[in-house]
Chimera marker file (.cmm) of the C-alpha trace (Angstrom):
<marker_set name="trace">
<marker id="1" x="94.283" y="115.304" z="61.368" r="1" g="1" b="0" radius="0.5"/>
<marker id="2" x="92.334" y="112.159" z="62.274" r="1" g="1" b="0" radius="0.5"/>
<marker id="3" x="90.103" y="110.559" z="60.263" r="1" g="1" b="0" radius="0.5"/>
<marker id="4" x="86.213" y="109.543" z="60.917" r="1" g="1" b="0" radius="0.5"/>
<marker id="5" x="85.381" y="106.132" z="61.133" r="1" g="1" b="0" radius="0.5"/>
<marker id="6" x="82.130" y="107.333" z="58.708" r="1" g="1" b="0" radius="0.5"/>
<marker id="7" x="81.223" y="103.566" z="58.658" r="1" g="1" b="0" radius="0.5"/>
<marker id="8" x="80.493" y="103.229" z="62.150" r="1" g="1" b="0" radius="0.5"/>
<marker id="9" x="78.332" y="106.391" z="62.201" r="1" g="1" b="0" radius="0.5"/>
<marker id="10" x="74.981" y="107.249" z="62.143" r="1" g="1" b="0" radius="0.5"/>
<marker id="11" x="73.642" y="109.791" z="59.564" r="1" g="1" b="0" radius="0.5"/>
<marker id="12" x="70.891" y="112.304" z="61.633" r="1" g="1" b="0" radius="0.5"/>
<marker id="13" x="69.121" y="115.343" z="60.596" r="1" g="1" b="0" radius="0.5"/>
<marker id="14" x="70.681" y="118.299" z="58.548" r="1" g="1" b="0" radius="0.5"/>
<marker id="15" x="74.215" y="116.353" z="57.761" r="1" g="1" b="0" radius="0.5"/>
<marker id="16" x="74.707" y="115.391" z="61.163" r="1" g="1" b="0" radius="0.5"/>
<marker id="17" x="76.522" y="112.228" z="62.085" r="1" g="1" b="0" radius="0.5"/>
<marker id="18" x="76.233" y="110.638" z="65.390" r="1" g="1" b="0" radius="0.5"/>
<marker id="19" x="79.604" y="108.530" z="67.232" r="1" g="1" b="0" radius="0.5"/>
<marker id="20" x="80.221" y="106.245" z="70.055" r="1" g="1" b="0" radius="0.5"/>
<marker id="21" x="83.664" y="104.848" z="68.451" r="1" g="1" b="0" radius="0.5"/>
<marker id="22" x="86.294" y="106.570" z="70.116" r="1" g="1" b="0" radius="0.5"/>
<marker id="23" x="88.279" y="106.771" z="67.209" r="1" g="1" b="0" radius="0.5"/>
<marker id="24" x="86.082" y="109.500" z="65.449" r="1" g="1" b="0" radius="0.5"/>
<marker id="25" x="86.459" y="111.555" z="68.616" r="1" g="1" b="0" radius="0.5"/>
<marker id="26" x="88.865" y="114.899" z="67.827" r="1" g="1" b="0" radius="0.5"/>
<marker id="27" x="90.426" y="114.899" z="71.658" r="1" g="1" b="0" radius="0.5"/>
<marker id="28" x="92.683" y="117.768" z="70.663" r="1" g="1" b="0" radius="0.5"/>
<marker id="29" x="89.153" y="119.516" z="69.773" r="1" g="1" b="0" radius="0.5"/>
<marker id="30" x="87.675" y="118.100" z="73.267" r="1" g="1" b="0" radius="0.5"/>
<marker id="31" x="90.234" y="119.223" z="75.685" r="1" g="1" b="0" radius="0.5"/>
<marker id="32" x="90.356" y="123.213" z="74.031" r="1" g="1" b="0" radius="0.5"/>
<marker id="33" x="86.501" y="122.870" z="74.667" r="1" g="1" b="0" radius="0.5"/>
<marker id="34" x="86.318" y="121.768" z="78.535" r="1" g="1" b="0" radius="0.5"/>
<marker id="35" x="89.549" y="123.568" z="79.682" r="1" g="1" b="0" radius="0.5"/>
<marker id="36" x="88.033" y="126.416" z="78.885" r="1" g="1" b="0" radius="0.5"/>
<marker id="37" x="84.999" y="125.190" z="80.830" r="1" g="1" b="0" radius="0.5"/>
<marker id="38" x="84.546" y="126.228" z="84.664" r="1" g="1" b="0" radius="0.5"/>
<marker id="39" x="84.007" y="122.360" z="85.486" r="1" g="1" b="0" radius="0.5"/>
<marker id="40" x="88.147" y="121.869" z="83.269" r="1" g="1" b="0" radius="0.5"/>
<marker id="41" x="89.789" y="124.040" z="84.322" r="1" g="1" b="0" radius="0.5"/>
<marker id="42" x="92.123" y="121.839" z="86.075" r="1" g="1" b="0" radius="0.5"/>
<marker id="43" x="92.351" y="119.344" z="83.623" r="1" g="1" b="0" radius="0.5"/>
<marker id="44" x="95.766" y="118.129" z="81.740" r="1" g="1" b="0" radius="0.5"/>
<marker id="45" x="95.495" y="116.726" z="77.963" r="1" g="1" b="0" radius="0.5"/>
<marker id="46" x="96.221" y="112.722" z="79.524" r="1" g="1" b="0" radius="0.5"/>
<marker id="47" x="93.882" y="113.808" z="82.711" r="1" g="1" b="0" radius="0.5"/>
<marker id="48" x="91.004" y="113.844" z="79.830" r="1" g="1" b="0" radius="0.5"/>
<marker id="49" x="92.839" y="111.494" z="77.296" r="1" g="1" b="0" radius="0.5"/>
<marker id="50" x="92.228" y="109.105" z="80.486" r="1" g="1" b="0" radius="0.5"/>
<marker id="51" x="88.784" y="110.021" z="80.969" r="1" g="1" b="0" radius="0.5"/>
<marker id="52" x="87.431" y="109.787" z="77.267" r="1" g="1" b="0" radius="0.5"/>
<marker id="53" x="88.787" y="106.406" z="76.944" r="1" g="1" b="0" radius="0.5"/>
<marker id="54" x="87.590" y="104.801" z="80.020" r="1" g="1" b="0" radius="0.5"/>
<marker id="55" x="84.106" y="106.099" z="79.469" r="1" g="1" b="0" radius="0.5"/>
<marker id="56" x="81.517" y="105.922" z="76.450" r="1" g="1" b="0" radius="0.5"/>
<marker id="57" x="82.252" y="109.114" z="74.448" r="1" g="1" b="0" radius="0.5"/>
<marker id="58" x="79.486" y="110.599" z="71.915" r="1" g="1" b="0" radius="0.5"/>
<marker id="59" x="80.146" y="113.406" z="69.433" r="1" g="1" b="0" radius="0.5"/>
<marker id="60" x="77.967" y="114.864" z="66.559" r="1" g="1" b="0" radius="0.5"/>
<marker id="61" x="79.643" y="115.436" z="63.497" r="1" g="1" b="0" radius="0.5"/>
<marker id="62" x="78.903" y="118.189" z="60.598" r="1" g="1" b="0" radius="0.5"/>
<marker id="63" x="81.240" y="118.333" z="57.285" r="1" g="1" b="0" radius="0.5"/>
<marker id="64" x="83.384" y="115.780" z="59.031" r="1" g="1" b="0" radius="0.5"/>
<marker id="65" x="84.194" y="118.660" z="62.661" r="1" g="1" b="0" radius="0.5"/>
<marker id="66" x="83.160" y="117.571" z="65.518" r="1" g="1" b="0" radius="0.5"/>
<marker id="67" x="80.384" y="119.983" z="66.690" r="1" g="1" b="0" radius="0.5"/>
<marker id="68" x="79.379" y="117.839" z="69.924" r="1" g="1" b="0" radius="0.5"/>
<marker id="69" x="80.794" y="116.366" z="72.642" r="1" g="1" b="0" radius="0.5"/>
<marker id="70" x="79.714" y="114.020" z="75.580" r="1" g="1" b="0" radius="0.5"/>
<marker id="71" x="80.740" y="110.425" z="77.491" r="1" g="1" b="0" radius="0.5"/>
<marker id="72" x="79.326" y="108.420" z="79.865" r="1" g="1" b="0" radius="0.5"/>
<marker id="73" x="80.331" y="106.588" z="82.508" r="1" g="1" b="0" radius="0.5"/>
<marker id="74" x="78.427" y="103.001" z="83.462" r="1" g="1" b="0" radius="0.5"/>
<marker id="75" x="77.776" y="99.403" z="84.690" r="1" g="1" b="0" radius="0.5"/>
<marker id="76" x="75.386" y="99.419" z="82.007" r="1" g="1" b="0" radius="0.5"/>
<marker id="77" x="72.569" y="98.191" z="84.195" r="1" g="1" b="0" radius="0.5"/>
<marker id="78" x="71.944" y="99.806" z="86.908" r="1" g="1" b="0" radius="0.5"/>
<marker id="79" x="73.945" y="103.028" z="87.036" r="1" g="1" b="0" radius="0.5"/>
<marker id="80" x="74.939" y="106.041" z="84.374" r="1" g="1" b="0" radius="0.5"/>
<marker id="81" x="76.767" y="109.261" z="84.984" r="1" g="1" b="0" radius="0.5"/>
<marker id="82" x="76.867" y="111.941" z="81.910" r="1" g="1" b="0" radius="0.5"/>
<marker id="83" x="79.934" y="113.559" z="81.612" r="1" g="1" b="0" radius="0.5"/>
<marker id="84" x="80.699" y="116.899" z="80.030" r="1" g="1" b="0" radius="0.5"/>
<marker id="85" x="78.630" y="117.680" z="77.308" r="1" g="1" b="0" radius="0.5"/>
<marker id="86" x="78.661" y="120.879" z="74.948" r="1" g="1" b="0" radius="0.5"/>
<marker id="87" x="78.609" y="121.589" z="71.843" r="1" g="1" b="0" radius="0.5"/>
<marker id="88" x="81.687" y="123.808" z="69.905" r="1" g="1" b="0" radius="0.5"/>
<marker id="89" x="80.438" y="127.452" z="70.825" r="1" g="1" b="0" radius="0.5"/>
<marker id="90" x="79.388" y="128.761" z="66.770" r="1" g="1" b="0" radius="0.5"/>
<marker id="91" x="76.573" y="125.605" z="66.646" r="1" g="1" b="0" radius="0.5"/>
<marker id="92" x="75.106" y="126.504" z="69.725" r="1" g="1" b="0" radius="0.5"/>
<marker id="93" x="72.135" y="127.286" z="70.378" r="1" g="1" b="0" radius="0.5"/>
<marker id="94" x="70.612" y="125.213" z="67.683" r="1" g="1" b="0" radius="0.5"/>
<marker id="95" x="69.223" y="121.839" z="68.808" r="1" g="1" b="0" radius="0.5"/>
<marker id="96" x="72.388" y="120.238" z="68.480" r="1" g="1" b="0" radius="0.5"/>
<marker id="97" x="72.578" y="119.682" z="72.724" r="1" g="1" b="0" radius="0.5"/>
<marker id="98" x="68.990" y="117.962" z="72.974" r="1" g="1" b="0" radius="0.5"/>
<marker id="99" x="69.858" y="116.089" z="69.386" r="1" g="1" b="0" radius="0.5"/>
<marker id="100" x="73.166" y="114.268" z="70.981" r="1" g="1" b="0" radius="0.5"/>
<marker id="101" x="71.154" y="113.620" z="74.581" r="1" g="1" b="0" radius="0.5"/>
<marker id="102" x="68.758" y="111.912" z="72.729" r="1" g="1" b="0" radius="0.5"/>
<marker id="103" x="70.697" y="109.423" z="70.803" r="1" g="1" b="0" radius="0.5"/>
<marker id="104" x="72.971" y="108.853" z="74.025" r="1" g="1" b="0" radius="0.5"/>
<marker id="105" x="69.291" y="107.788" z="75.776" r="1" g="1" b="0" radius="0.5"/>
<marker id="106" x="68.709" y="106.001" z="73.061" r="1" g="1" b="0" radius="0.5"/>
<marker id="107" x="71.947" y="103.964" z="72.310" r="1" g="1" b="0" radius="0.5"/>
<marker id="108" x="71.534" y="100.363" z="72.615" r="1" g="1" b="0" radius="0.5"/>
<marker id="109" x="73.952" y="99.437" z="75.547" r="1" g="1" b="0" radius="0.5"/>
<marker id="110" x="72.560" y="102.829" z="77.740" r="1" g="1" b="0" radius="0.5"/>
<marker id="111" x="68.395" y="102.632" z="76.896" r="1" g="1" b="0" radius="0.5"/>
<marker id="112" x="67.584" y="100.551" z="80.194" r="1" g="1" b="0" radius="0.5"/>
<marker id="113" x="69.726" y="101.995" z="82.547" r="1" g="1" b="0" radius="0.5"/>
<marker id="114" x="67.857" y="102.514" z="85.521" r="1" g="1" b="0" radius="0.5"/>
<marker id="115" x="69.347" y="105.112" z="87.449" r="1" g="1" b="0" radius="0.5"/>
<marker id="116" x="71.097" y="108.484" z="85.488" r="1" g="1" b="0" radius="0.5"/>
<marker id="117" x="72.784" y="111.366" z="86.852" r="1" g="1" b="0" radius="0.5"/>
<marker id="118" x="74.477" y="114.346" z="86.245" r="1" g="1" b="0" radius="0.5"/>
<marker id="119" x="75.973" y="117.362" z="87.635" r="1" g="1" b="0" radius="0.5"/>
<marker id="120" x="75.444" y="121.464" z="85.906" r="1" g="1" b="0" radius="0.5"/>
<marker id="121" x="75.525" y="124.586" z="86.927" r="1" g="1" b="0" radius="0.5"/>
<marker id="122" x="73.539" y="126.378" z="84.063" r="1" g="1" b="0" radius="0.5"/>
<marker id="123" x="71.764" y="123.861" z="82.167" r="1" g="1" b="0" radius="0.5"/>
<marker id="124" x="69.001" y="122.931" z="83.923" r="1" g="1" b="0" radius="0.5"/>
<marker id="125" x="66.549" y="123.469" z="81.222" r="1" g="1" b="0" radius="0.5"/>
<marker id="126" x="68.095" y="121.117" z="78.671" r="1" g="1" b="0" radius="0.5"/>
<marker id="127" x="67.920" y="118.154" z="80.914" r="1" g="1" b="0" radius="0.5"/>
<marker id="128" x="64.673" y="118.526" z="81.846" r="1" g="1" b="0" radius="0.5"/>
<marker id="129" x="62.928" y="118.110" z="78.790" r="1" g="1" b="0" radius="0.5"/>
<marker id="130" x="64.832" y="114.412" z="79.490" r="1" g="1" b="0" radius="0.5"/>
<marker id="131" x="63.354" y="113.726" z="82.281" r="1" g="1" b="0" radius="0.5"/>
<marker id="132" x="65.984" y="114.701" z="84.692" r="1" g="1" b="0" radius="0.5"/>
<marker id="133" x="65.003" y="116.487" z="87.993" r="1" g="1" b="0" radius="0.5"/>
<marker id="134" x="66.484" y="117.197" z="91.358" r="1" g="1" b="0" radius="0.5"/>
<marker id="135" x="67.725" y="114.883" z="93.727" r="1" g="1" b="0" radius="0.5"/>
<marker id="136" x="64.246" y="113.485" z="95.870" r="1" g="1" b="0" radius="0.5"/>
<marker id="137" x="66.355" y="112.348" z="98.587" r="1" g="1" b="0" radius="0.5"/>
<marker id="138" x="69.498" y="114.792" z="98.427" r="1" g="1" b="0" radius="0.5"/>
<marker id="139" x="70.332" y="112.723" z="102.609" r="1" g="1" b="0" radius="0.5"/>
<marker id="140" x="70.893" y="109.913" z="100.628" r="1" g="1" b="0" radius="0.5"/>
<marker id="141" x="73.095" y="110.577" z="98.741" r="1" g="1" b="0" radius="0.5"/>
<marker id="142" x="77.298" y="110.995" z="99.772" r="1" g="1" b="0" radius="0.5"/>
<marker id="143" x="80.634" y="112.314" z="97.781" r="1" g="1" b="0" radius="0.5"/>
<marker id="144" x="83.973" y="112.452" z="98.747" r="1" g="1" b="0" radius="0.5"/>
<marker id="145" x="86.084" y="115.748" z="97.212" r="1" g="1" b="0" radius="0.5"/>
<marker id="146" x="89.637" y="115.982" z="96.277" r="1" g="1" b="0" radius="0.5"/>
<marker id="147" x="91.194" y="119.371" z="96.803" r="1" g="1" b="0" radius="0.5"/>
<marker id="148" x="90.607" y="120.142" z="93.623" r="1" g="1" b="0" radius="0.5"/>
<marker id="149" x="87.364" y="119.808" z="93.170" r="1" g="1" b="0" radius="0.5"/>
<marker id="150" x="86.277" y="121.299" z="96.201" r="1" g="1" b="0" radius="0.5"/>
<marker id="151" x="87.284" y="124.424" z="93.530" r="1" g="1" b="0" radius="0.5"/>
<marker id="152" x="84.687" y="123.214" z="91.612" r="1" g="1" b="0" radius="0.5"/>
<marker id="153" x="81.880" y="121.752" z="92.858" r="1" g="1" b="0" radius="0.5"/>
<marker id="154" x="82.054" y="123.659" z="95.866" r="1" g="1" b="0" radius="0.5"/>
<link id1="1" id2="2" r="1" g="1" b="0" radius="0.2"/>
<link id1="2" id2="3" r="1" g="1" b="0" radius="0.2"/>
<link id1="3" id2="4" r="1" g="1" b="0" radius="0.2"/>
<link id1="4" id2="5" r="1" g="1" b="0" radius="0.2"/>
<link id1="5" id2="6" r="1" g="1" b="0" radius="0.2"/>
<link id1="6" id2="7" r="1" g="1" b="0" radius="0.2"/>
<link id1="7" id2="8" r="1" g="1" b="0" radius="0.2"/>
<link id1="8" id2="9" r="1" g="1" b="0" radius="0.2"/>
<link id1="9" id2="10" r="1" g="1" b="0" radius="0.2"/>
<link id1="10" id2="11" r="1" g="1" b="0" radius="0.2"/>
<link id1="11" id2="12" r="1" g="1" b="0" radius="0.2"/>
<link id1="12" id2="13" r="1" g="1" b="0" radius="0.2"/>
<link id1="13" id2="14" r="1" g="1" b="0" radius="0.2"/>
<link id1="14" id2="15" r="1" g="1" b="0" radius="0.2"/>
<link id1="15" id2="16" r="1" g="1" b="0" radius="0.2"/>
<link id1="16" id2="17" r="1" g="1" b="0" radius="0.2"/>
<link id1="17" id2="18" r="1" g="1" b="0" radius="0.2"/>
<link id1="18" id2="19" r="1" g="1" b="0" radius="0.2"/>
<link id1="19" id2="20" r="1" g="1" b="0" radius="0.2"/>
<link id1="20" id2="21" r="1" g="1" b="0" radius="0.2"/>
<link id1="21" id2="22" r="1" g="1" b="0" radius="0.2"/>
<link id1="22" id2="23" r="1" g="1" b="0" radius="0.2"/>
<link id1="23" id2="24" r="1" g="1" b="0" radius="0.2"/>
<link id1="24" id2="25" r="1" g="1" b="0" radius="0.2"/>
<link id1="25" id2="26" r="1" g="1" b="0" radius="0.2"/>
<link id1="26" id2="27" r="1" g="1" b="0" radius="0.2"/>
<link id1="27" id2="28" r="1" g="1" b="0" radius="0.2"/>
<link id1="28" id2="29" r="1" g="1" b="0" radius="0.2"/>
<link id1="29" id2="30" r="1" g="1" b="0" radius="0.2"/>
<link id1="30" id2="31" r="1" g="1" b="0" radius="0.2"/>
<link id1="31" id2="32" r="1" g="1" b="0" radius="0.2"/>
<link id1="32" id2="33" r="1" g="1" b="0" radius="0.2"/>
<link id1="33" id2="34" r="1" g="1" b="0" radius="0.2"/>
<link id1="34" id2="35" r="1" g="1" b="0" radius="0.2"/>
<link id1="35" id2="36" r="1" g="1" b="0" radius="0.2"/>
<link id1="36" id2="37" r="1" g="1" b="0" radius="0.2"/>
<link id1="37" id2="38" r="1" g="1" b="0" radius="0.2"/>
<link id1="38" id2="39" r="1" g="1" b="0" radius="0.2"/>
<link id1="39" id2="40" r="1" g="1" b="0" radius="0.2"/>
<link id1="40" id2="41" r="1" g="1" b="0" radius="0.2"/>
<link id1="41" id2="42" r="1" g="1" b="0" radius="0.2"/>
<link id1="42" id2="43" r="1" g="1" b="0" radius="0.2"/>
<link id1="43" id2="44" r="1" g="1" b="0" radius="0.2"/>
<link id1="44" id2="45" r="1" g="1" b="0" radius="0.2"/>
<link id1="45" id2="46" r="1" g="1" b="0" radius="0.2"/>
<link id1="46" id2="47" r="1" g="1" b="0" radius="0.2"/>
<link id1="47" id2="48" r="1" g="1" b="0" radius="0.2"/>
<link id1="48" id2="49" r="1" g="1" b="0" radius="0.2"/>
<link id1="49" id2="50" r="1" g="1" b="0" radius="0.2"/>
<link id1="50" id2="51" r="1" g="1" b="0" radius="0.2"/>
<link id1="51" id2="52" r="1" g="1" b="0" radius="0.2"/>
<link id1="52" id2="53" r="1" g="1" b="0" radius="0.2"/>
<link id1="53" id2="54" r="1" g="1" b="0" radius="0.2"/>
<link id1="54" id2="55" r="1" g="1" b="0" radius="0.2"/>
<link id1="55" id2="56" r="1" g="1" b="0" radius="0.2"/>
<link id1="56" id2="57" r="1" g="1" b="0" radius="0.2"/>
<link id1="57" id2="58" r="1" g="1" b="0" radius="0.2"/>
<link id1="58" id2="59" r="1" g="1" b="0" radius="0.2"/>
<link id1="59" id2="60" r="1" g="1" b="0" radius="0.2"/>
<link id1="60" id2="61" r="1" g="1" b="0" radius="0.2"/>
<link id1="61" id2="62" r="1" g="1" b="0" radius="0.2"/>
<link id1="62" id2="63" r="1" g="1" b="0" radius="0.2"/>
<link id1="63" id2="64" r="1" g="1" b="0" radius="0.2"/>
<link id1="64" id2="65" r="1" g="1" b="0" radius="0.2"/>
<link id1="65" id2="66" r="1" g="1" b="0" radius="0.2"/>
<link id1="66" id2="67" r="1" g="1" b="0" radius="0.2"/>
<link id1="67" id2="68" r="1" g="1" b="0" radius="0.2"/>
<link id1="68" id2="69" r="1" g="1" b="0" radius="0.2"/>
<link id1="69" id2="70" r="1" g="1" b="0" radius="0.2"/>
<link id1="70" id2="71" r="1" g="1" b="0" radius="0.2"/>
<link id1="71" id2="72" r="1" g="1" b="0" radius="0.2"/>
<link id1="72" id2="73" r="1" g="1" b="0" radius="0.2"/>
<link id1="73" id2="74" r="1" g="1" b="0" radius="0.2"/>
<link id1="74" id2="75" r="1" g="1" b="0" radius="0.2"/>
<link id1="75" id2="76" r="1" g="1" b="0" radius="0.2"/>
<link id1="76" id2="77" r="1" g="1" b="0" radius="0.2"/>
<link id1="77" id2="78" r="1" g="1" b="0" radius="0.2"/>
<link id1="78" id2="79" r="1" g="1" b="0" radius="0.2"/>
<link id1="79" id2="80" r="1" g="1" b="0" radius="0.2"/>
<link id1="80" id2="81" r="1" g="1" b="0" radius="0.2"/>
<link id1="81" id2="82" r="1" g="1" b="0" radius="0.2"/>
<link id1="82" id2="83" r="1" g="1" b="0" radius="0.2"/>
<link id1="83" id2="84" r="1" g="1" b="0" radius="0.2"/>
<link id1="84" id2="85" r="1" g="1" b="0" radius="0.2"/>
<link id1="85" id2="86" r="1" g="1" b="0" radius="0.2"/>
<link id1="86" id2="87" r="1" g="1" b="0" radius="0.2"/>
<link id1="87" id2="88" r="1" g="1" b="0" radius="0.2"/>
<link id1="88" id2="89" r="1" g="1" b="0" radius="0.2"/>
<link id1="89" id2="90" r="1" g="1" b="0" radius="0.2"/>
<link id1="90" id2="91" r="1" g="1" b="0" radius="0.2"/>
<link id1="91" id2="92" r="1" g="1" b="0" radius="0.2"/>
<link id1="92" id2="93" r="1" g="1" b="0" radius="0.2"/>
<link id1="93" id2="94" r="1" g="1" b="0" radius="0.2"/>
<link id1="94" id2="95" r="1" g="1" b="0" radius="0.2"/>
<link id1="95" id2="96" r="1" g="1" b="0" radius="0.2"/>
<link id1="96" id2="97" r="1" g="1" b="0" radius="0.2"/>
<link id1="97" id2="98" r="1" g="1" b="0" radius="0.2"/>
<link id1="98" id2="99" r="1" g="1" b="0" radius="0.2"/>
<link id1="99" id2="100" r="1" g="1" b="0" radius="0.2"/>
<link id1="100" id2="101" r="1" g="1" b="0" radius="0.2"/>
<link id1="101" id2="102" r="1" g="1" b="0" radius="0.2"/>
<link id1="102" id2="103" r="1" g="1" b="0" radius="0.2"/>
<link id1="103" id2="104" r="1" g="1" b="0" radius="0.2"/>
<link id1="104" id2="105" r="1" g="1" b="0" radius="0.2"/>
<link id1="105" id2="106" r="1" g="1" b="0" radius="0.2"/>
<link id1="106" id2="107" r="1" g="1" b="0" radius="0.2"/>
<link id1="107" id2="108" r="1" g="1" b="0" radius="0.2"/>
<link id1="108" id2="109" r="1" g="1" b="0" radius="0.2"/>
<link id1="109" id2="110" r="1" g="1" b="0" radius="0.2"/>
<link id1="110" id2="111" r="1" g="1" b="0" radius="0.2"/>
<link id1="111" id2="112" r="1" g="1" b="0" radius="0.2"/>
<link id1="112" id2="113" r="1" g="1" b="0" radius="0.2"/>
<link id1="113" id2="114" r="1" g="1" b="0" radius="0.2"/>
<link id1="114" id2="115" r="1" g="1" b="0" radius="0.2"/>
<link id1="115" id2="116" r="1" g="1" b="0" radius="0.2"/>
<link id1="116" id2="117" r="1" g="1" b="0" radius="0.2"/>
<link id1="117" id2="118" r="1" g="1" b="0" radius="0.2"/>
<link id1="118" id2="119" r="1" g="1" b="0" radius="0.2"/>
<link id1="119" id2="120" r="1" g="1" b="0" radius="0.2"/>
<link id1="120" id2="121" r="1" g="1" b="0" radius="0.2"/>
<link id1="121" id2="122" r="1" g="1" b="0" radius="0.2"/>
<link id1="122" id2="123" r="1" g="1" b="0" radius="0.2"/>
<link id1="123" id2="124" r="1" g="1" b="0" radius="0.2"/>
<link id1="124" id2="125" r="1" g="1" b="0" radius="0.2"/>
<link id1="125" id2="126" r="1" g="1" b="0" radius="0.2"/>
<link id1="126" id2="127" r="1" g="1" b="0" radius="0.2"/>
<link id1="127" id2="128" r="1" g="1" b="0" radius="0.2"/>
<link id1="128" id2="129" r="1" g="1" b="0" radius="0.2"/>
<link id1="129" id2="130" r="1" g="1" b="0" radius="0.2"/>
<link id1="130" id2="131" r="1" g="1" b="0" radius="0.2"/>
<link id1="131" id2="132" r="1" g="1" b="0" radius="0.2"/>
<link id1="132" id2="133" r="1" g="1" b="0" radius="0.2"/>
<link id1="133" id2="134" r="1" g="1" b="0" radius="0.2"/>
<link id1="134" id2="135" r="1" g="1" b="0" radius="0.2"/>
<link id1="135" id2="136" r="1" g="1" b="0" radius="0.2"/>
<link id1="136" id2="137" r="1" g="1" b="0" radius="0.2"/>
<link id1="137" id2="138" r="1" g="1" b="0" radius="0.2"/>
<link id1="138" id2="139" r="1" g="1" b="0" radius="0.2"/>
<link id1="139" id2="140" r="1" g="1" b="0" radius="0.2"/>
<link id1="140" id2="141" r="1" g="1" b="0" radius="0.2"/>
<link id1="141" id2="142" r="1" g="1" b="0" radius="0.2"/>
<link id1="142" id2="143" r="1" g="1" b="0" radius="0.2"/>
<link id1="143" id2="144" r="1" g="1" b="0" radius="0.2"/>
<link id1="144" id2="145" r="1" g="1" b="0" radius="0.2"/>
<link id1="145" id2="146" r="1" g="1" b="0" radius="0.2"/>
<link id1="146" id2="147" r="1" g="1" b="0" radius="0.2"/>
<link id1="147" id2="148" r="1" g="1" b="0" radius="0.2"/>
<link id1="148" id2="149" r="1" g="1" b="0" radius="0.2"/>
<link id1="149" id2="150" r="1" g="1" b="0" radius="0.2"/>
<link id1="150" id2="151" r="1" g="1" b="0" radius="0.2"/>
<link id1="151" id2="152" r="1" g="1" b="0" radius="0.2"/>
<link id1="152" id2="153" r="1" g="1" b="0" radius="0.2"/>
<link id1="153" id2="154" r="1" g="1" b="0" radius="0.2"/>
</marker_set>
């Protein structure tokens, strides 16, 4: 069992706490959820740990347990990419994804980012509420996919 650092968490509504402290993140829970998602089927625990260590992590917590997670890759000035956003199944449909995303976008180190991006197969309606849109000029965007990534993104 991991120990939450309640002193650095921000109290929100409904006994919900928000944290960006990596030490608060329940890596086993995060890996278990992502491993069962369409985008994380091929990840190992070690890969997820390394990815999490090299991004800014965010979580929502209730009664000492993590209930939501997301991470952001960023240069903290011009660009940020939102990844691995989820809410634990039994807490879905209660507005926690909106609370999480809202707090990430308002986070002090990220609130002035010029360009945000993300990829989603099925959650467009959530993100449009925060100003995300389809790419205006997809001909300007390029990608390079590994064979493993092709299985996920094509």
